[in-house]
Every structure is written in structure tokens, then in C-alpha cells.
Backbone bond lengths (Angstrom), bond angles and torsions (degrees), N, CA, C in turn:
res aa  C-N    CA-C-N  psi(-1)  N-CA   C-N-CA  omega(-1)  CA-C   N-CA-C  phi
1 X - - - 1.425 - - 1.515 107.55 -
2 X 1.218 123.27 -46.35 1.427 126.04 -173.37 1.567 109.41 -60.63
3 X 1.350 115.00 -39.06 1.437 120.82 -176.56 1.556 109.05 -68.27
4 X 1.318 115.05 -40.96 1.454 119.86 175.77 1.479 113.34 -66.48
5 X 1.358 116.04 -42.99 1.486 122.04 178.11 1.485 107.00 -59.52
6 X 1.302 121.35 -47.83 1.401 126.08 -179.53 1.537 110.39 -54.67
7 X 1.278 113.57 -48.02 1.508 120.78 -176.76 1.539 109.72 -64.22
8 X 1.302 116.24 -41.43 1.468 121.46 -174.46 1.631 109.27 -74.00
9 X 1.297 114.38 -41.35 1.462 115.25 179.94 1.442 116.18 -74.30
10 X 1.299 118.75 -19.11 1.514 124.05 178.08 1.534 110.45 -97.75
11 X 1.237 120.35 -9.73 1.486 121.43 -178.23 1.520 109.82 -71.08
12 X 1.291 118.81 126.91 1.452 123.83 -175.65 1.601 109.32 -60.01
13 X 1.325 119.09 -41.89 1.372 121.62 -172.32 1.590 117.49 -89.94
14 X 1.300 114.66 -1.60 1.410 117.06 172.39 1.488 113.19 -89.38
15 X 1.319 115.37 117.99 1.492 121.97 -170.98 1.543 112.36 -93.93
16 X 1.304 120.72 -33.57 1.430 125.90 178.44 1.540 113.15 -134.34
17 X 1.242 118.69 144.19 1.380 128.48 173.55 1.526 114.02 -137.48
18 X 1.356 111.98 125.46 1.564 117.21 -172.73 1.640 106.61 -124.54
19 X 1.273 112.70 136.79 1.460 116.27 165.36 1.516 104.90 -103.93
20 X 1.355 114.69 126.57 1.496 118.38 -166.43 1.506 109.15 -129.10
21 X 1.298 114.31 166.17 1.413 127.26 176.78 1.527 107.54 -108.67
22 X 1.277 117.61 135.66 1.485 116.45 177.75 1.515 110.15 132.20
23 X 1.318 113.51 -141.83 1.506 125.13 -179.60 1.523 111.07 -62.56
24 X 1.329 116.93 -41.60 1.481 120.86 -175.31 1.526 106.33 -118.63
25 X 1.362 117.69 143.24 1.436 123.08 179.18 1.528 110.55 -86.64
26 X 1.381 115.88 -32.88 1.480 122.77 -177.99 1.503 109.36 -134.43
27 X 1.387 111.92 136.71 1.424 122.93 174.15 1.478 110.24 -125.44
28 X 1.278 120.19 143.87 1.486 121.30 170.41 1.517 112.77 -149.45
29 X 1.371 113.04 155.53 1.472 117.19 178.85 1.473 107.75 -114.51
30 X 1.333 116.73 132.69 1.505 124.26 -178.45 1.464 107.49 -130.32
31 X 1.295 114.21 142.37 1.383 125.35 179.41 1.533 111.57 -117.47
32 X 1.373 114.65 116.84 1.433 120.04 -176.92 1.511 109.64 -137.47
33 X 1.266 114.15 160.31 1.510 118.79 178.84 1.493 115.13 -98.48
34 X 1.272 119.53 -24.45 1.459 122.22 -176.96 1.570 111.75 -129.03
35 X 1.287 111.80 156.04 1.458 118.82 174.19 1.571 112.63 -68.30
36 X 1.296 116.00 -27.54 1.406 118.99 176.03 1.577 113.60 -69.55
37 X 1.301 114.81 -33.98 1.485 117.81 169.82 1.535 112.33 -61.93
38 X 1.339 111.56 -44.56 1.506 117.33 -178.86 1.585 110.31 -59.48
39 X 1.367 114.45 -45.08 1.524 120.50 179.58 1.467 109.27 -60.21
40 X 1.348 117.31 -40.15 1.468 119.92 -176.55 1.535 108.24 -66.16
41 X 1.311 121.37 -44.30 1.429 126.15 -178.75 1.514 109.14 -62.27
42 X 1.345 112.98 -45.21 1.512 119.95 -175.45 1.624 108.30 -62.92
43 X 1.303 111.37 -44.64 1.516 114.69 177.90 1.548 114.14 -62.07
44 X 1.304 113.54 -39.13 1.492 120.40 179.05 1.553 108.36 -64.23
45 X 1.344 119.00 -42.06 1.452 119.28 178.50 1.475 111.16 -70.52
46 X 1.334 117.31 -35.78 1.483 115.55 179.79 1.520 109.84 -67.74
47 X 1.318 118.96 -31.14 1.457 122.97 179.76 1.509 106.36 -68.26
48 X 1.286 119.91 -41.66 1.466 122.33 -175.82 1.618 108.68 -71.81
49 X 1.226 118.16 -37.35 1.469 120.17 -179.34 1.544 114.62 -86.29
50 X 1.280 115.56 -21.49 1.493 121.25 -176.77 1.532 115.08 39.91
51 X 1.312 117.97 -107.41 1.474 120.96 -174.16 1.539 110.20 -87.94
52 X 1.298 118.36 -3.69 1.546 122.73 -175.62 1.517 110.08 -80.92
53 X 1.301 122.02 -22.55 1.433 123.34 -173.15 1.544 108.30 -82.25
54 X 1.397 114.61 109.70 1.436 121.63 -179.19 1.496 111.14 -82.57
55 X 1.325 117.01 -45.89 1.438 120.95 -176.73 1.551 107.89 -159.27
56 X 1.292 111.47 161.83 1.581 115.12 177.35 1.556 101.92 -150.81
57 X 1.338 109.38 161.10 1.478 116.62 179.69 1.602 102.36 -138.90
58 X 1.305 111.87 138.53 1.491 119.77 179.71 1.394 111.18 -115.43
59 X 1.283 120.79 133.19 1.444 125.27 174.42 1.545 109.22 -120.91
60 X 1.243 120.48 117.46 1.486 123.76 -174.61 1.520 106.32 -103.40
61 X 1.350 116.82 124.56 1.421 121.69 177.88 1.563 106.66 -109.88
62 X 1.303 112.22 118.77 1.491 116.40 -172.78 1.577 112.54 -87.07
63 X 1.364 113.76 -30.86 1.444 117.14 -175.58 1.519 106.50 -138.58
64 X 1.319 115.18 133.82 1.492 119.01 175.93 1.475 107.43 -123.67
65 X 1.339 113.82 133.18 1.496 122.52 -179.18 1.538 110.05 -90.08
66 X 1.280 116.69 139.52 1.358 120.78 -178.40 1.550 108.86 -77.45
67 X 1.284 114.93 138.51 1.508 119.22 178.48 1.535 108.04 -150.04
68 X 1.269 119.05 164.54 1.459 123.66 -179.54 1.554 111.08 -133.55
69 X 1.303 118.07 148.59 1.394 120.55 172.88 1.453 116.91 -92.38
70 X 1.289 116.11 1.06 1.467 124.94 178.05 1.510 109.13 -75.39
71 X 1.351 121.10 118.58 1.474 121.54 -178.44 1.574 109.50 -70.94
72 X 1.293 111.83 143.20 1.424 119.35 178.83 1.471 113.14 -67.18
73 X 1.354 120.66 -32.58 1.382 121.94 176.82 1.539 118.52 -56.19
74 X 1.298 114.15 -25.10 1.523 118.91 179.06 1.493 111.94 -75.47
75 X 1.361 114.53 -16.60 1.479 118.02 179.14 1.587 111.44 -79.90
76 X 1.303 114.02 -25.21 1.506 120.89 -178.98 1.535 108.84 -73.33
77 X 1.364 115.41 127.98 1.463 117.67 176.66 1.410 112.83 -120.73
């Protein structure tokens, strides 16, 4: 676990890392431009985990819409 945590927290493209309870023990968000970059990261993670990786799930987001948490009412003076 520590080796994977170190890899994830030091990877430039991984923006979020969660330790969770439930179906999955670890979740992370990574932002990449190409499928080749994704394959490289997945291979590195598989190498780190070797026989410990039981399953994984991949969710690919192709388009993200910009939004803000800043309420519009605070802009009105």
C-alpha cells in the first residue's frame, strides 16, 4: 500500500487520491491527454501491485464542463 500511495501522491497527473470503504479500497483521479499515457500509468500500477490487484474499474470522462462554486449572489453589490 505505501509504495502505491507514494506513486499516486507523487504523480504529476493524479489530481485526487481517496482511501475508501466499500467495493474499492483506493480511488484516484488522473488527467491525461492520450490513451498511451493511460496505458503507461496502468502498467506502472500493475507492476507496483503485482499479485495484490484483485480488480479495477476505469471510468473515462471525455468532456468536462466548467463550473464554479462561487455563488452569483455575492457578485451583486
